[in-house]
Every structure is written in C-alpha cells, then in structure tokens.
C-alpha positions as CSV (number, residue, x, y, z in Angstrom):
1,M,65.7,-40.6,-36.1
2,N,67.8,-37.4,-36.0
3,D,66.8,-36.3,-39.5
4,Y,63.2,-37.0,-38.9
5,G,63.3,-35.2,-35.5
6,F,64.9,-32.2,-37.1
7,S,62.3,-32.2,-39.9
8,L,59.5,-32.2,-37.3
9,A,61.1,-29.3,-35.5
10,M,61.3,-27.2,-38.7
11,R,57.6,-27.9,-39.3
12,G,56.7,-26.7,-35.8
13,D,56.0,-30.1,-34.1
14,V,58.6,-29.4,-31.3
15,D,57.3,-31.9,-28.8
16,K,57.3,-34.8,-31.2
17,A,60.7,-33.7,-32.5
18,H,62.1,-33.8,-29.0
19,A,60.9,-37.4,-28.6
20,Y,62.6,-38.5,-31.8
21,L,65.8,-36.6,-31.0
22,L,66.0,-38.3,-27.6
23,G,65.7,-41.6,-29.3
24,A,68.5,-40.6,-31.7
25,Q,70.6,-39.6,-28.7
26,R,70.1,-43.1,-27.1
27,K,71.3,-44.7,-30.3
28,A,74.3,-42.3,-30.8
29,P,75.0,-40.7,-27.4
30,N,78.2,-39.0,-28.6
31,S,76.8,-37.5,-31.8
32,P,77.4,-33.7,-31.9
33,T,74.7,-33.4,-34.5
34,V,72.1,-34.9,-32.2
35,A,73.3,-32.8,-29.3
36,N,73.1,-29.6,-31.4
37,N,69.6,-30.5,-32.6
38,L,68.5,-31.1,-29.0
39,E,69.8,-27.7,-28.1
40,L,67.8,-26.2,-31.0
41,I,64.7,-28.0,-29.7
42,A,65.2,-26.4,-26.2
43,L,65.5,-23.0,-27.8
44,L,62.4,-23.5,-29.9
45,Q,60.4,-24.7,-26.8
46,E,61.5,-21.7,-24.9
47,G,60.6,-19.4,-27.8
48,Q,57.1,-21.0,-27.9
49,K,56.7,-20.3,-24.2
50,L,57.7,-16.7,-24.6
51,A,55.4,-16.3,-27.6
52,R,52.4,-17.6,-25.6
53,K,53.1,-15.1,-22.8
54,A,53.5,-12.2,-25.2
55,Q,50.1,-12.8,-26.9
56,P,47.6,-10.1,-26.0
57,T,44.4,-11.2,-24.4
58,L,41.3,-10.7,-26.5
59,R,38.6,-8.4,-25.3
60,S,35.0,-8.5,-26.2
61,K,34.2,-5.6,-28.5
62,A,30.5,-5.9,-27.9
63,G,30.7,-4.3,-24.5
64,A,32.7,-1.3,-25.8
65,F,30.2,-0.8,-28.6
66,W,27.1,-0.6,-26.4
67,S,28.8,1.6,-23.7
68,Q,29.4,4.5,-26.1
C-alpha cells in the first residue's frame, strides 16, 4: 500500500495517494517510510493549493478587441 500510494503521488493523484498511505499507516503505524510519505503528501497538497491560488484569471479578449 505504501509503494502504490507513493507511486500515485508521483503521478499527481495526491488525494488517492493519501488514502492508500493512510491504509499503509494503519497496517504499519510505526513505519518511518510511511510517515515520511504522508509528510510528502501533505507538502504536495499544500503546493497544489498554492498553485491554484497563483493561477491568473482569464480575461475575455473579445471585449478588448472591440473597444479599441
């Protein structure tokens, strides 16, 4: 579960990866590898949130063209 969760994270499916890693943590609660991968997921999720906020909003070019 840990390996598959990590693989999903590397392919960008962070939410599904998080679910698999939580399952891996239930099976191996003291695993430092699983704990590190969960920390990685948290960073990836935060990065996705920041990226969404930083995206510029699209403006209609049609209005600018006709107003010239």
